[in-house]
Wavefront OBJ file of the C-alpha trace (Angstrom):
o trace
v 116.430 91.073 82.756
v 117.953 90.401 79.340
v 120.778 92.634 78.084
v 120.625 93.892 74.515
v 123.663 95.097 72.575
v 123.359 96.929 69.277
v 125.918 98.054 66.753
v 124.966 100.608 64.076
v 127.098 101.761 61.191
v 125.669 105.033 59.862
v 126.191 105.870 56.203
v 126.951 109.618 55.809
v 126.758 109.451 52.007
v 123.028 108.561 51.895
v 120.787 111.009 53.779
v 117.701 108.843 53.234
v 119.399 105.700 54.528
v 120.813 107.677 57.466
v 117.284 108.847 58.408
v 115.921 105.295 58.296
v 118.822 103.981 60.364
v 118.439 106.724 62.930
v 114.666 106.103 63.235
v 115.199 102.390 63.791
v 117.937 103.147 66.333
v 115.669 105.559 68.230
v 112.796 103.047 68.269
v 114.994 100.259 69.624
v 116.484 102.537 72.296
v 113.004 103.568 73.400
v 111.858 99.939 73.439
v 114.906 98.884 75.464
v 114.297 101.688 77.957
v 110.685 100.567 78.424
v 111.784 96.972 78.827
v 114.219 97.970 81.574
v 111.632 100.040 83.523
v 109.874 97.994 86.141
v 106.357 98.781 87.335
v 106.512 100.368 90.781
v 103.846 99.221 93.249
v 103.138 100.363 96.788
v 101.004 98.132 99.026
v 99.186 100.112 101.723
v 98.015 97.706 104.419
v 95.409 98.424 107.065
v 96.334 95.824 109.725
v 93.024 96.085 111.610
v 90.461 96.074 108.769
v 88.407 92.972 108.067
v 89.308 89.514 109.289
v 91.877 88.413 106.694
v 95.424 87.538 107.683
v 97.395 90.418 106.148
v 100.790 88.797 106.777
v 99.700 85.766 104.760
v 98.649 88.071 101.914
v 101.984 89.881 101.959
v 103.872 86.586 101.934
v 102.201 85.716 98.604
v 103.448 88.808 96.759
v 106.790 87.350 95.530
v 104.934 84.322 94.179
v 102.588 86.348 91.967
v 104.627 89.432 91.012
v 107.609 88.811 88.760
v 110.536 90.779 90.185
v 111.775 91.437 86.648
v 108.525 93.258 85.812
v 107.650 94.757 89.199
v 109.319 96.386 92.157
v 107.226 96.818 95.270
v 107.243 98.197 98.783
v 104.868 97.859 101.737
v 103.559 100.465 104.182
v 101.253 99.750 107.147
v 98.783 102.325 108.408
v 98.661 103.284 112.086
v 95.822 105.819 112.136
v 93.038 107.340 110.021
v 94.496 109.464 107.235
v 97.755 107.496 107.137
v 96.790 105.782 103.857
v 96.241 109.199 102.257
v 99.699 110.347 103.417
v 101.340 107.240 101.952
v 99.419 107.681 98.690
v 100.554 111.301 98.373
v 104.180 110.253 98.845
v 103.736 107.497 96.241
v 102.436 109.988 93.665
v 105.441 112.259 94.247
v 107.797 109.267 93.952
v 106.339 108.226 90.590
v 104.772 104.976 91.828
v 102.654 103.367 89.092
v 100.107 101.532 91.249
v 99.027 101.971 94.869
v 97.290 98.863 96.202
v 94.799 99.192 99.060
v 94.952 96.078 101.241
v 91.930 96.520 103.473
v 88.225 97.232 103.594
v 86.020 99.782 101.864
v 87.245 102.613 104.120
v 90.880 101.968 103.217
v 90.006 101.680 99.514
v 88.139 105.005 99.594
v 90.948 106.789 101.454
v 93.565 105.609 98.956
v 91.361 106.187 95.895
v 90.436 109.772 96.796
v 94.153 110.555 97.004
v 94.786 109.220 93.487
v 92.107 111.083 91.478
v 93.459 113.030 88.493
v 96.942 111.542 88.803
v 98.919 109.035 86.721
v 99.026 106.602 89.659
v 96.473 103.782 89.461
v 94.477 102.134 92.245
v 94.766 98.405 92.877
v 92.707 96.472 95.427
v 93.231 93.372 97.535
v 89.836 93.163 99.260
v 89.825 92.429 102.983
v 86.636 94.129 104.184
v 83.097 93.068 104.971
v 81.465 94.592 101.857
v 84.136 95.029 99.162
v 81.667 96.720 96.820
v 84.186 98.349 94.474
v 86.341 95.229 94.238
v 83.311 93.092 93.424
v 82.162 95.523 90.714
v 85.632 95.379 89.118
v 85.537 91.553 89.345
v 88.533 91.486 91.685
v 88.529 88.011 93.282
v 87.806 87.911 97.011
v 90.724 85.545 97.648
v 94.206 87.162 97.827
v 95.705 84.770 95.280
v 93.178 85.787 92.650
v 93.514 89.493 93.480
v 97.307 89.281 93.151
v 96.938 87.522 89.787
v 94.797 90.446 88.546
v 97.478 92.809 89.826
v 100.120 90.802 87.972
v 98.151 91.211 84.719
v 98.103 94.954 85.556
v 95.368 95.997 83.126
v 94.603 99.655 83.917
v 91.543 101.615 82.796
v 90.517 105.252 83.208
v 87.216 105.227 85.129
v 84.623 107.610 86.600
v 84.123 108.652 90.203
v 81.502 110.732 92.004
v 81.238 113.617 94.479
v 78.619 114.262 97.172
v 78.894 117.347 99.375
v 82.553 117.658 98.216
v 83.299 114.055 99.307
v 84.584 111.667 96.597
v 82.902 108.285 96.219
v 83.734 105.451 93.867
v 80.962 102.932 94.459
v 77.790 104.493 95.881
v 76.582 107.395 97.966
v 73.187 108.355 99.248
v 70.675 109.687 101.746
v 67.945 107.977 103.700
v 67.984 104.495 105.164
v 71.334 103.356 103.737
v 73.054 106.443 105.197
v 71.246 105.888 108.509
v 72.477 102.269 108.683
v 76.025 103.344 107.703
v 75.992 105.709 110.668
v 74.766 102.990 113.035
v 77.319 100.537 111.652
v 80.166 103.031 112.138
v 79.132 103.525 115.784
v 78.800 99.806 116.504
v 81.474 98.220 118.636
v 81.768 95.304 116.197
v 82.357 95.241 112.449
v 81.568 92.664 109.805
v 78.615 91.387 107.816
v 76.736 90.044 110.825
v 76.736 93.457 112.508
v 75.487 95.094 109.320
v 72.629 92.600 108.936
v 71.733 92.927 112.619
v 71.471 96.735 112.331
v 69.479 96.517 109.099
v 66.909 94.055 110.478
v 66.586 95.862 113.806
v 66.086 99.343 112.358
v 64.502 98.652 108.964
v 60.861 98.514 109.982
v 61.152 101.435 112.418
v 62.788 103.850 109.972
v 60.659 106.845 108.903
v 60.952 107.826 105.190
v 61.664 111.485 104.384
v 60.408 113.848 101.681
v 62.944 114.928 99.060
v 62.933 117.464 96.254
v 65.297 116.316 93.537
v 66.410 118.273 90.495
v 67.796 116.524 87.406
v 68.673 118.570 84.314
v 66.580 121.480 85.597
v 63.471 119.365 86.204
v 62.231 119.250 89.829
v 60.214 116.438 91.375
v 59.104 115.801 94.976
v 59.139 112.257 96.353
v 58.653 110.562 99.679
v 61.503 108.063 99.769
v 62.980 105.336 101.923
v 66.361 106.054 100.342
v 68.024 107.724 97.361
v 71.152 105.950 96.155
v 73.532 107.472 93.591
v 75.646 104.748 92.039
v 78.871 104.909 90.076
v 79.269 101.138 90.503
v 76.517 98.542 90.649
v 76.438 97.497 94.288
v 76.822 98.473 97.933
v 78.915 95.384 98.621
v 78.211 91.739 99.506
v 76.502 91.446 96.088
v 73.652 93.778 97.078
v 72.902 95.374 93.691
v 71.256 98.756 94.243
v 71.981 99.771 90.616
v 72.572 96.559 88.649
v 73.139 98.316 85.301
v 75.609 100.944 86.546
v 78.888 101.365 84.686
v 82.058 103.128 85.809
v 82.934 104.175 82.275
v 79.715 105.652 80.828
v 80.009 109.142 82.360
v 76.647 108.815 84.155
v 75.348 108.030 87.640
v 72.548 105.518 88.109
v 70.116 106.976 90.667
v 67.822 104.551 92.513
v 64.943 106.064 94.497
v 63.135 103.600 96.743
v 59.646 104.654 97.783
v 58.140 103.563 101.148
v 57.009 99.926 101.207
v 55.040 97.627 103.477
v 56.280 94.814 105.704
v 54.882 92.282 103.253
v 56.867 93.828 100.383
v 60.203 93.809 102.247
v 61.211 90.167 101.459
v 60.644 90.671 97.721
v 62.758 93.853 97.734
v 65.539 92.046 99.604
v 65.595 89.195 97.072
v 65.575 91.608 94.129
v 68.556 93.477 95.585
v 70.495 90.217 95.457
v 69.342 88.920 92.063
v 69.856 92.189 90.141
v 66.173 92.850 89.434
v 65.506 95.685 91.898
v 64.828 98.205 89.102
v 61.765 96.184 88.034
v 60.089 96.667 91.426
v 57.089 99.010 91.452
v 58.512 100.840 94.484
v 61.669 101.796 92.567
v 62.260 104.833 90.357
v 65.489 104.918 88.339
v 67.290 107.802 86.627
v 70.595 108.375 84.899
v 72.331 111.716 85.071
v 75.649 113.458 85.556
v 74.412 115.943 88.163
v 71.737 115.691 90.835
v 70.545 118.230 93.422
v 68.754 116.931 96.522
v 66.797 119.056 98.988
v 65.443 117.417 102.128
v 63.373 118.564 105.103
v 66.294 118.829 107.559
v 70.052 118.288 107.856
v 71.102 114.728 108.507
v 73.480 111.938 107.701
v 74.714 111.010 104.224
v 77.103 108.249 103.221
v 79.864 107.913 100.635
v 81.072 104.347 100.048
v 79.568 103.430 103.403
v 81.289 106.195 105.380
v 78.722 108.392 107.176
v 78.862 112.170 107.514
v 76.496 114.858 108.786
v 75.441 117.234 106.003
v 72.959 120.040 105.332
v 69.474 120.169 103.867
v 70.718 120.630 100.288
v 73.156 118.316 98.574
v 74.920 118.318 95.213
v 75.886 114.994 93.699
v 77.876 114.843 90.476
v 79.856 112.416 88.391
v 83.429 113.125 87.285
v 84.162 111.238 84.043
v 87.484 109.411 83.587
v 88.916 110.873 86.785
v 90.821 107.905 88.214
v 92.961 105.034 86.928
v 92.204 101.553 88.319
v 93.516 98.029 87.901
v 90.601 95.901 86.657
v 90.022 92.236 85.910
v 89.575 91.590 82.193
v 89.179 87.814 82.419
v 85.707 86.426 81.878
v 84.045 85.540 85.176
v 82.348 82.169 85.663
v 78.654 82.767 86.274
v 77.379 82.110 89.794
v 73.752 82.919 90.625
v 73.794 86.091 92.770
v 71.869 84.545 95.674
v 74.178 81.518 95.784
v 77.239 83.769 95.557
v 75.892 85.955 98.366
v 75.202 83.051 100.701
v 78.598 81.532 99.897
v 80.269 84.816 100.802
v 78.050 85.098 103.893
v 79.067 81.600 105.018
v 82.744 82.451 104.515
v 82.420 85.734 106.430
v 80.600 84.000 109.297
v 83.353 81.380 109.504
v 86.013 84.110 109.534
v 84.203 85.990 112.302
v 83.784 82.808 114.350
v 87.508 82.045 113.924
v 88.376 85.561 115.082
v 86.022 85.226 118.050
v 87.590 81.906 119.019
v 91.058 83.466 118.858
v 89.888 86.340 121.086
v 88.362 83.893 123.587
v 91.581 81.855 123.673
v 93.616 85.013 124.209
v 91.274 86.165 126.997
v 91.407 82.714 128.606
v 95.214 82.700 128.574
v 95.270 86.201 130.034
v 92.844 85.063 132.746
v 95.061 82.096 133.563
v 98.085 84.358 133.785
v 96.321 86.728 136.176
v 95.086 83.864 138.401
v 98.620 82.468 138.501
v 99.987 85.897 139.491
v 97.356 86.272 142.238
v 98.115 82.773 143.563
v 101.829 83.521 143.700
v 101.177 86.759 145.533
v 98.934 84.998 148.070
v 101.562 82.312 148.649
v 104.208 84.971 149.151
v 102.087 86.778 151.757
v 101.212 83.530 153.542
v 104.883 82.584 153.751
v 105.625 85.940 155.354
v 103.008 85.229 158.027
l 1 2 3 4 5 6 7 8 9 10 11 12 13 14 15 16 17 18 19 20 21 22 23 24 25 26 27 28 29 30 31 32 33 34 35 36 37 38 39 40 41 42 43 44 45 46 47 48 49 50 51 52 53 54 55 56 57 58 59 60 61 62 63 64 65 66 67 68 69 70 71 72 73 74 75 76 77 78 79 80 81 82 83 84 85 86 87 88 89 90 91 92 93 94 95 96 97 98 99 100 101 102 103 104 105 106 107 108 109 110 111 112 113 114 115 116 117 118 119 120 121 122 123 124 125 126 127 128 129 130 131 132 133 134 135 136 137 138 139 140 141 142 143 144 145 146 147 148 149 150 151 152 153 154 155 156 157 158 159 160 161 162 163 164 165 166 167 168 169 170 171 172 173 174 175 176 177 178 179 180 181 182 183 184 185 186 187 188 189 190 191 192 193 194 195 196 197 198 199 200 201 202 203 204 205 206 207 208 209 210 211 212 213 214 215 216 217 218 219 220 221 222 223 224 225 226 227 228 229 230 231 232 233 234 235 236 237 238 239 240 241 242 243 244 245 246 247 248 249 250 251 252 253 254 255 256 257 258 259 260 261 262 263 264 265 266 267 268 269 270 271 272 273 274 275 276 277 278 279 280 281 282 283 284 285 286 287 288 289 290 291 292 293 294 295 296 297 298 299 300 301 302 303 304 305 306 307 308 309 310 311 312 313 314 315 316 317 318 319 320 321 322 323 324 325 326 327 328 329 330 331 332 333 334 335 336 337 338 339 340 341 342 343 344 345 346 347 348 349 350 351 352 353 354 355 356 357 358 359 360 361 362 363 364 365 366 367 368 369 370 371 372 373 374 375 376 377 378 379 380 381 382 383 384
């Protein structure tokens, strides 16, 4: 950090000159104070989310964050709710940016703690979906995400609420909530598990009837799902609301009507190539407030987290309610389908690597146990 020294000689005989000198002096003092204040960052790490090597990510921090501009600390979560506790402490300590290093659940837990505060959310994506990070153009590799954090461009963005639960990407009822519930109960995580659940349950799922009210106007629909989007996608480049913006003060509502088996492949492709709103089975709305009434209580989801809720639901958008670190650099264009399959291939490789590591660990443990049993048998035989 450079040191600045200033010497001012004030002239008491000229009030006008004195005022000018004092103004310049005040400006320079303020500028020097800002120059000396480093940006405080807290990294909140979920060690068990996703498949990324968190220690490798943390080892890259000094390379990408200039210690003259930033000071940082690291906290690791040990249980659900821990990230929220750390975030609350960071707000009280005047931390400028809290970075969620984990999956969508970790991002949501940190983000909901930061709404309506001066502390901004940063993301290093490590999950299976990474919907919010993808919408903000945060790179999926840690080096790129840390470079965005180093640029530290912060914007005031919108967030949503469903049944008093904050969401930042999407929320909804119907099939997507049903799959979120199944996914949460599955013993395994990751993209493969999500696809497996979707394919297994998709054709068996029974659409429900919903009464929705927008701006006082009521309509009744039979729907496969109703998705309320603050951001454009669920994650994994599945664009349920391709035109959604986090800074326009409106939700993009996508209502998918029941469809046939023959129509399913086309819908799947359109979800990936950002053309789902052109499908004849899709109805789209934009609003700030939506009331949903369904035939019975059931599951809802907010950013992929499931929750049981009642027959009637209120969904609303809160404009400019949270500060986030975003990527302002122009993104090279990659066709959505190609990008999706590239990400899928990477995720599969990561899951296979994790599985191999687990098998090796189990094999070593098995060898250790056999060795222990053999030693015990030898000891007993020697006694005889």
